[in-house]
Structure formats: structure tokens, C-alpha cells
N, C-alpha and C positions, 0 to 999 in steps of 0.2 A: 151546905150539905152536899158534898161532892161524892157521888157513888160511882163505882165502876159499872160498866154496862152489864157485866155478868151478875151484879147484885140487884139489878132492876127487874121488875116483872115485865111480862109481855106488853101490857098497856103502857107502862112508863117508857120502854124502849121504842115503841111505836110513836109515842108522843114526841120523842126527840127527833125521830126521822121526819115526821110530819112537820114539825116546827122548822126544820132545815128546808124542807120542800116549799113551805109557805114563804119563808124568807127569800127564797130564790124565785118566787113567782111561778112555780110550776103549776100548770092547770090541773084541775081535778081529773079531767079525762085522761091526761097523760100519766098522772100518778096512779090512777086505778089500773090503767093498762099495764104499766110497769110492774105493779104489785102482782097482778094476775099472771103475768108472764113468769115472774120469778117463782111464784107459788106453784105453777105448773111444772117448771123446770126442777124444782126441789122434789116434788111428788114423783116425777119421772126417775130421778136418781134413787129415791127411796125404794121404788117398786121396779127398778131395772127396766123401765120403759113398758111395763105390762099395763096396757090401756084399761083393761077391765079392773085391775086392782087400783089403779090411779083414780078411775071414775068413782069407784066405791068409797075410797078414802076421802075424796073431795065432795062426795054427796051429790054427784051429778050423773046423768046418763052417759054412757060411753059415746054415743053420737054427739052429745053436747060437748064432751071433751074434745073430740075430733074437730068439730066446727069451731070451737073457741081457739084451739091451737092453730088452726088455719087462719083465722082472723088475726091472731096475735103474731102470725108469721114465725111460729116456732118450727123450724125446719129440721132440727136435730131429732135423732131417734128418741122420741118421748114415749 
């Protein structure tokens, strides 16, 4: 049963990514960090870097957003 990525639901697409990461022995800590970084970057694009809107969309406090971005070393205008 060969499906195109666009035909898969979110869970199925994530399973494919996680399977690839596990096969490459990527540590959970590194995988979570990368996921969070990409998640923040996508939210920044969607909300044109507006931190308040980003924090609301992500369900976190604006200060938490700032602190996590600093820890993740997101230097771009997020």
C-alpha cells in the first residue's frame, strides 16, 4: 500500500519521519529540539514574527516563547 505523503494524515506522516530518525539513531533530546525549533520557525512565518500572536497560537506565554527561542538559538526575527 504505497501512499503519497499528501494522502497521509498528520500522524502517519510523523510516523514516517520518526521511523527515519530512529533508524539513524537520532537521540530523543535532539529530535525534540529540532521539532521545537522548526515548529517555532513555522509559527514565526505564519504570524510575521509577532511574538504575542505566536505565543497565543502555540499556547504558551510570551516570555516562555522568548526563553525557548533563546535556548534553541533561534536568532532570526521570530
